[in-house]
N, C-alpha and C positions, 0 to 999 in steps of 0.2 A: 717907687712908682707913684705917679700923680693921677688921680682920678678927676673926672669932669663933673661930678655930681655929688649931692648929698643923699642921705637916705630918703629925703622927701621927693626926690625927682627921679623917676624911673627912666630906664633905657628902653626905647621902643624897638621891638624886633619885628620888622615887617616880613611876614612869612615865618612866624615863630613856631609853627608846627611842622616845618619842612626839615629836610635832612640837616642842613647846617643851622637853621634858625633854632631848632629844638636843642641842639648841642650847645649853641652859644647861650641860650637861656639857662640851661642847667649849670654852666660854668659860672655865669654871673651870679646866679642865685647861691651857688656854693660859696662865693665870696661874700655873701651877705648884701649884694647889691639888688636894688629893686628893679623889677623887669615888668614891662607891659607887652603882652603878646598881641601883635597885629595880624589878625586873620579875619576871614569872613564871619566866623562863628564866635569871635572873642566878645567879651562883655562891652569893650569899646572897639567895635568892628573896624577893620581896615580891608577895603575891597578895591583892587586896582581898577575894576570896571565901574566903580561908583565913587567918583571924586568927592561927593558930598560927605563921605566917611573919613576923608583924609585929615581934615583940620581937627576934628574931635580926637582922633587917635594921637595926633601930634601935640595936643594940648598938655602943657605942663611937663614935658619930658626933657631930659638933659642932652640926649644923644639918640641916634637911631642907626640901626643896621637895616639896610635896604636889600631885599631880594625880590626880584620880579617874577611873577607867575604868568604864563608858564615858563618863559625863558626870555632873556634879553634878545634872543635872536629874532623874535617875532616883530613884524612891522608895528610901529607905534610905541614900542617899549621905551625908546630913547626920549620921546616927547613926554611920556608919562613920568619917567624917572626925573627929568628936568623939572617938570611942574611940581612934583613932590618936594624935590630939593629946594626949589625957590620958596615954596610955601613954608617949608621947615625953617628956613633962614629968616623969613618975615616973622615967624612965631617965636624966634629967639633960639631955635634949635640948630646950632651951627655945626655940631660935631656929627658927621655923617660918614658911615662906612658902606661901601657898595660892593656886593658880590657880582663880579663880572665874568665873562667866558673868553677863552682863548679863540682867536681866529674867527670871531663873529663880527662883521662890520657894524651891525646895529648895536651890539654890545659896546663897541668902541665909541659909537655915537652917544650912548648913555653915559660912558665915562666922561666924555667931553662936556655934556650937559651938567654933570655933577661938578666938575671942575670950575665951570663958569657961573655956578649958582651963588658964589660967595661963601660957601660952606668951608669949614675946616675938614677936609676930605681925606679919606684913605680908600684906595681901590684894591680889592683882592681879586685878581683875574685868575680864575681856577681852570685847570684841565678837567677832563672827564672824572666823575667820582667813581672811586672803587665801589661805593655803595649802590651803584646802579645794578650790580650783580646781587646784592643782598637785600635791598630795600625797595627796589624799583622794578622797571619793566623787564629786566633780565632774569629776575629770581624764578618766575614760574617755568621758563624754558630749562633753567638749571635744574629745578626739581624734576622736570619731565625727562631729563637726560640728554637733551640736545639743544644747543643754542645756534640758531641759524640767522646770520646777518649778511647784509650786502657789503662786506668788507673782505679784503683779501691781502693780508700781509701788512696793512697800515699799522703803525706802532703808536701807542698812546702812553704817556707817563701818568697813569692813573694816580689820582690824589685821594688820600683818605679824608673823609669829612671831619674827622677829629682834628686833623692838621689845619684844615680851614678854619674850624671853630677856634682853635688856639690862636691863630693869627688874628681873627676878627676880635677876639676878646682883648688881645694885646692892643689892637688898634683903637678900641673903644675906651681903654682905660689908661693909656700912656701917651703923653703928648709927643713923644719922640717919632710917632708914626704919622703924624699930620703931614700931608702932602706927598705921602709915599704911595707908589704903585707896586704891589707885590704880585708878581706872576708866580703862582704856586703850582708845583708839579710834585709827582712822586720822584724817587731817586733814579729810576731807570725806565727805558722804553720797553713796552710789552705789547705784543699783538693780542687781538681778542682770542685767537686760538691758544696762545700761551697762557693767557689769563684763565681761560676755561680749563686748561690742563692743570694749572695751579690749584684750582678749586677741586677738580677731580682727585688730585693727589692728597689734598687736605682732608677731603671727605672719605676717601677710599672708595669712591663710586666710579662707575663708567659714565663719563659726561663727555659727549662729543661736540665738537664745533664744526659747523658746515657753512661754507660760503654759498649764498643764493644770489640771484639777480636782484637788482633794485626794484624792478617792477613786480616781481613775485613777492618780495618782502612787503611792499606797500599794499598788497592785497590783504594783509592781516588787519591793519587799521580800518580799512574800508569794510571788511566783513564784520568787524566787531563794533561798528558804528562809533568809532573815535571821532570827536568833534573835528570839524574841518581845520580850525587853527592848530590843534595839536598834531593832526596828521600832516599839515604843512610844515610844522616845526620838525617833525621826525624826518620828513623828506629832505629838508635842508641840511639837517645835521649829518645824515648819512651820504647825501649827494655831494655836499660842498665842504663842510667843516672837517670831515674825515677823508680829506684827499691828500693828507701827508703834510699839510701846512704846520701841524703842531708836533712834528716828530723831532722834538728836542726837549731837554730838561732844563730847568731853571733853578735859581738859588733863592727863590722867594721865601721859602720856609726858613731857610738858613739865615737869611738877612733879618727877618722878623723876629725869630725865636732863638737864634743862635744854637740851633740843633738841626740835625738832618731830618727829612720827612720820613714817615713810615713806608715800609716796602710792601708791595702787593702781596707777597708771600706771607708776611706777617698778618696782613688783613685777612687773607684766606684762612690761615690757620686759626686765628682768633674766632672768626665767624663759625668755622666748622666745629671748634670746640664748644661753642655756645649753642649749637644746634640750629643755626640759621637756615641751613639747607635740609632740614628734616621736614618731611611733609606735614607733620603735626604742628609745626610752628606757625 
């Protein structure tokens, strides 16, 4: 394996405290590779909303993993990713890996901006995270015993964040992945109702899935004072991205890692064994 840096030059992880960024950082550190966490609260802060922070965060790094907050689906994300990529290249940071999303036009514009930047790029285009059920907005409803969403029968090949992290680390540390677009999914299509049932089985609890209207669902963010940009993102994801356009599995994990991706049932069993869906956690 050929790495792109010495111990003196860290890898910047933009979004280093997020689901995949945290895992990528842990894996790189376990290999003895230096890491710089790019987040609003880091010692060398990186804030997507404050371009003045970008150059300092990129100073002296050998490569960067780019995740966009809150999501590449939001307007303006592609422009920001392109600006960061071009700045990185100007500062000598050519090795860039982007986390992208399936079926999102703005995300694909961000991919194109990265490709046009002059970087040695890799794109990891991911399906919905299994961890949305364990570390994000589905966890509280699961704990409460009912997940209610405006979807009915649409299937998603949920991907484990550990698989994404493994692909990203490979891309950051091995030249064979330069110029590759890895569309990564889990090994099978699963409805949200089936995913909920898998979690119920793994935990031994009664957890129901209910289909609700989109308008009814969107009353939740409004009632809880969710910021307008996040509410708009939620609206787009459930109204457009989850329309069946992503109902197929891909071989991205297999191509990148020469192994199969983890199954949703394995994810559910591991989380249940670790107490993820216990109220005290």
